[in-house]
N, C-alpha and C positions, 0 to 999 in steps of 0.2 A: 608491485609491478604487474602488468597484465601479461598473460602468456603470449608466445608468438602466434602469428596467424596460422590457422589450421590449413590442411590441404583443402582443395576446392570442394570435394565431396567427402563426407564422413557418415558412417552408419553406426547405430547403437542398438544392440540386441538386449532387450530387457522386457519386463512387463510394462505396458504403456497405458496410461489413463489420461484422457482429456475430455472436454465437455462441449456440447452443442447448445445446451439450454439449461435452465434452472430446474433441478430435479423436483422442486416443490410444485411446479406447474406443468411439467412435461415428462411423460413416461419414457420418451426416447431422448434422454438428456445427455448421454455420455457414450464414449467409445472405450471399450476395455479389451486389450489384447494381452492375454496372459503370457504368450510367447510372441513378443512384438518386435518391430523394427522401426526405428526413427531414422530417416534419411535427411541429412542437412547439406545444402549446397550454397556456397557463398553467403553463409550467415542466415539463410532462410530455410524454413521447412520445405522439403520437396515432397515427402510422403510420410505417413505414419499408418501402420496397419500390422497385420499378421506377418510374422517372419516367413512362414511357408509361402505366402503369396508374393511378398516383396523381394525376397532374396534374389530371385531370377532377374530382377530389373537392374541389378547392380553390375557395373563393369567389373572385370576381373581384378583390377588394381585398386578398387575402393576398399579401404580398411573397414572391417566390421569389429567394433569394440564390444567385447563380450561382457555384458553387465547382468547376465542371468542371475536370478536371486534378488535382484533389486527392482525398484519401481521408478520409472521416469514419468514425471508430471511437468506441466508448464511451470515456468518460474513463478514463484509467489509474488503477489502484488500487495503493497501496503499503502492504503489510501489516506493515511494521516499519521505523520511522525515529525518530530522536531529534532533536527540534528544538533542544534546548540544546547539541547537538554541532555545530551549523552552523559555528561559528567555529573548530573544531579539525579540520575535514575536511582530509585530506592531512597529518597530523602523524606524524612518524617514530617508530617504536618497534619493538622486537624481538618483540613478541607482545601478546596481549590484556591480560594482567594488568598488565604495566608501562605499557601504553598508558592503561589506566584511571587508574593512580596519577599518571602524569606530566601527562596532558592533560585527561582527562574530568572527574575530580573537581574540580580547580581551576576549570574552566570552569563547572561546574554550581553552584558556590558563589555565583556572581554572580546567580543567578535568585531569590534572596531579594528582590532589588530589582524591584518591579513595572514600573518604567520600562524597565529593561534587558530584562526578559522580553518586554514588549510590542514593543520595537523588534526583537528577534531574531525573534519570532513573525511580524511583518510581513514581514521579509525572507524568512524560511523559506517562508511561504505564497506570496509572489511567485515564489519559485524553483520550488516545486511546480507552480504554474499555468503558468509559463513552459515547463515540461517536459511539460505535458499531464496532470498528476496532479490529479484532482479529489477523491479521497478517500484518506485515509491513516490508519493506526493509529500513533499518535504517543506517544512517551514524553516526559513533562515531567520535572521534577526532584522532589526530596523536598518542595519548597516548594509549598503550596497556591496561592501567588501565581502560580507559573509556569503552573498549570492555568487559573486565572482569566484570565490574560493571553492564553493561547493560544485558549481558547474565545471570548473577547470578540472577538478579531481574526477568527476563523473565522465567528462569528455575523454580524459586520458585513458579510461578503462572501456570506453565505447559502450557505456550503459545507457538505457532509456530511463531518464529521470525527469520528474516534474518538480519545480521548486519556485519559490518567490520570496521577495523581501517583505517582511512584516510592515504593515502600515498602522501607526497609532499616534494620535496627536493629542490625547488627553488621558487622564486617570492612569498615568504611569509615571515612573521616575523621569525627571528632566533629562537624565543622561541617555534615555532610550526614546525620547519624544521627537517625532518629526513634525512637519506641518502638513496641512491638507494639500497645498500646492507642491511642496517639496516632495512629499511621499508619492504623489501622482507623477511628478516629473521623473523622479528616480525610477519608478516602476516602468514608465514608458521607455526610458533609456535602456533598461535591462531587457525589456521585451525585444527591442530592436537588436540588442546585442546577442541574446541567447535563444530566443524562441525559434524552434525548428533548426537550430544550428546542430547538425549531426542528429543525434538522438535526444537532444535536450529540449524540454518544453517548459514554458513559463506559466506560473499561476499568480494571478492577483491575490494578495494575501492580507486583507484587513484582519487583525488578530481576532477581535470580536467586537460586537457593537459597543460595549461600554468604553473601549479605548479609542473610538473614532468619533469625531464630531460629525454633525450632519453634513458639513461641507466636505469632509473626507469621504464619507459614504457616497455622497453625490458624485464626486470625481471618480470614485472607484466604479460606480455604475456606468459612468460615461466611458471609461476605459474598457469596461466589459463589452459595451456596445461597439466601440471603435475597433476592438480586436476580438471578434467573436470566436476565433479558433484558439484563443488562450484558455487556460483553466482559471478557476476561481476557488479559493478555499478559505474557510473560516470556521468558527465554532458557533453552536447554537444550543440553547436549552440543556446545558450540561448538568446544572444542579439548581435547586430551588432558590438559594440565596442569589445566584446570578440572574435568574429569571426575574426576581423581585427588583433587583438593581436596574435591569433593563427597563422594566415597567416604569420605574421612577424617572429614568432618563428620557424615555420616549413615550410619554403618557398618551399620545394620540394614536399609537400603533395598536392594532388588535392583539398582536402577540409578538413574541421575540422574533420568530421567523418573518413576521410581517414587516419588521423593520427593514430587513434585507430586501424583501419583495417590493417595498415602496421605492427602493432605489434601483430597481431593475437587476438585481443580483441573482435571482432565481432563473436559471437557464441551463441548457446542456453544458456539461463540463464543469458545473459548479458542485463542490463537495462540501457538505455541511457535517462537521464532526459532532457526534454524540446523539442529538435528536431524542433525548430521553423524555423531556417534559413538553412534548407537542400535543396538540389536540387533533381531532379528525380533519378539521379544516386545513390545518398545516400540512397534514399528510397528503390530503388531496392536492394541495398546491405543489408539493414535491413531485407527485405523479404527473400532474398537468404540465409542469415546466421541464420535466426530465432532469431535475436536480437530484442529487443522490444524498442518502444518509450514510455516513461512515460510522460503523459500530465499533466502539473501543472498549472491550470488556475488561481488560486488565486495569486500565486507567479508571474506569467507572467504579470498579470494586475497590481499588487502592484508595481513591479519594472519597469513597462513600457517596457517589453522585446519584446512583439509582440504577434500575434495570431497564434495558431497552425492551420495548413492547413489540415482539415479533408478530403476534397475532394481528394487532391493529395495523402494523406496517404492511403486512402481506395482504390484508383485506383491502387496503388502499392501493396495492401494487406500487409501493414506493420502491424506487431503485435502491438496492441495498449494497453496501460495501463493508469490508472488514479491515480493521487497522490495529496497530500496536499502540499508537499514541505515546511512544517513548518521548520524554522522560516521566510523564504521569503514568504511562504504561510501564509494566515491570519486566518486559521481555521483548527482545527484537525478533523472537521466533514466531512465525505464523502458526506453527504447530502448537505451541503453548497458548497462542491466542485462540485457536480452535478449542482447546481444552477448556478455557475459561468461558468462551461464548456459548459452549454447550451447556454449562452450568447456569449461566445467566438466563438462557432460554428456558431451561427446566424450572428455575425459580419463578418464572413468569407464566408457567403452564404450557410452554411450547416444547415439543421434542424436535431437535435438529439432528437428522441423520448425518453420518460422517460424509456421505456423498455430497450433501448440500454444503457442508463446511468446506470441503475441497473445491467445490464449484465457486463459492464466494471468494476464496483466496486466489482464484485464478481467473476464469472467464467472467465470473460475476463482477469482480473488481474491474476488469478491463471494460466490460459493458458499462458499468457505472461511470467510467471515465471517458466513454465514447471512443474507446480504442480497440473494440472488437475488430478483427481483421488485421490488426497490427501486432498485438500481443494477446496472451491469455489462453490460447489453445494451439493445436497442431494442424490447423487447416493449411493446405498448401499455400505457400507464399508468405505466411506469417513469419515474424522474426523469431529466430531459433533461440529463444530464452527458455531454458529448462533445468530441472533439478533431478539428480539421481538420489533417491531415498533408499536407505538400507534398513530393511525390516529386522535385521539382526544386530543393530548398532549397539544395543546394551543387552546384558543377560536377560533382564525381565522382558524387554521387547521381543527378543528372539524366542523366549519360551512362549509368550502369548501368541505371537504371529504364527508360530509353527502349528498352533491348534486352530487357526482361523479356517473356517469351512466355506466362506464366501467373501466376495469383495468388500461388502459393508463391514464385516468383522475386521478384516485387515486394515481398512482405512480408519476405523474407529480406534483400533489399537495404536496406530501411528499418531492420530490426533490427540489421544488422551495420555499416551506414554512417550511420545516423541519430543525431541528438542533439537538443538543445533548438532548434536552428535549423530542424529539420524541422517543428516545431509552429507552424503559421500562426496558429491561434486556439484558445482553450480556452473552453468554455461550462459553466456550472454552473447547474442548474435553469433552463435556457433563457436565462440571462443571460451575455453575453460578459464574461469575467473576465480574459482576456489576449488581446492582439493583438500579433503579432510586429512589431517595428520594420521599416518598409518594406513591409508588406503593404498590398494595395489595400483601402482602407476600404470601398469600395462593395460588396465581396463579402460583408461580414460584418455581421449585425445587431448593434446595440449592446444 
């Protein structure tokens, strides 16, 4: 259950960090207030800055919640995650395709049952909020009931979520197969029902090119043009076996990404998961079309898919995003995802500062989704989605952060040593939606 509505204005005193730009390309990328104040009014950010400067702007009756010793950052954003795969996280398989056949498809079959879908959606959203994730791009199943269940649970909590019905009409079990026309019709009905209803947003969701006929991809592209403010999400170039399969199915296409490009699916608000086995022409097309690459390090390592190439992606100025990809991914925590993406980058010869990892998980992901100005930082008027992080959450984290001499050291320790225990509280549109067990209730508004 969500907490009761807060007072009209709330203020939070803590260290505050948020971003204006990508630290990889802009030296003036972030705002850091060691003794800061975040002021929230009617679910939106009114101001964020130094406590000494902002405290005089508060009316005498505005409560100031004292969170000193903790760090407030914008709510984490996950750009690629499958809620129906919650129950198959950490399932053993030798690779992506056998993992789909053995675990994923049987699990997704159960989502024709609205009761089952609703129960899993509740647990899934609880887990996201426990890890500090306030927005996610979510795959449902082929069943429209799975979408209704997810959005109903999200709407009840007043969360900003993006989700969509999977579309697949071939190369999958009969019990999960739709048709080109049926999938498009269901998707359009769901768009009309849910897109921009409160904080809910719809994503056209063809699973990946091998499970859609050319007719289905054609209709998806038509829907993308008919509803340009919707999102689009799918997978591309995750592993070499998959790439070879796509080549055999679409021999006339220049590349895997080119299959989607041919059908008009590269556009702003399109999110392509993985993007490991791309070439420079593909990367240039992502940049030109403002479609984004969603990096899924725990999933790529778990399934042995490969390492994302940061150097080539940055050289092409590809819009980058970060994601957990549960259930191929092995954690709902964006902090643990930072831990793994740091290692993936190092193995590929790139050093990722912690500052950039936090950027990717917040404003970077919002930008990749074309949602800057709505979520992702503390610019005045943005929705007040934020996380209170505790640098003393575990004995080891407390010991390491107590020796941090600069912001980068503090963030690096949080990224490499942090997990769900580090999240003291999570807020969505100014409402507390998660409080860590054992946290001092007096610190946090309800």
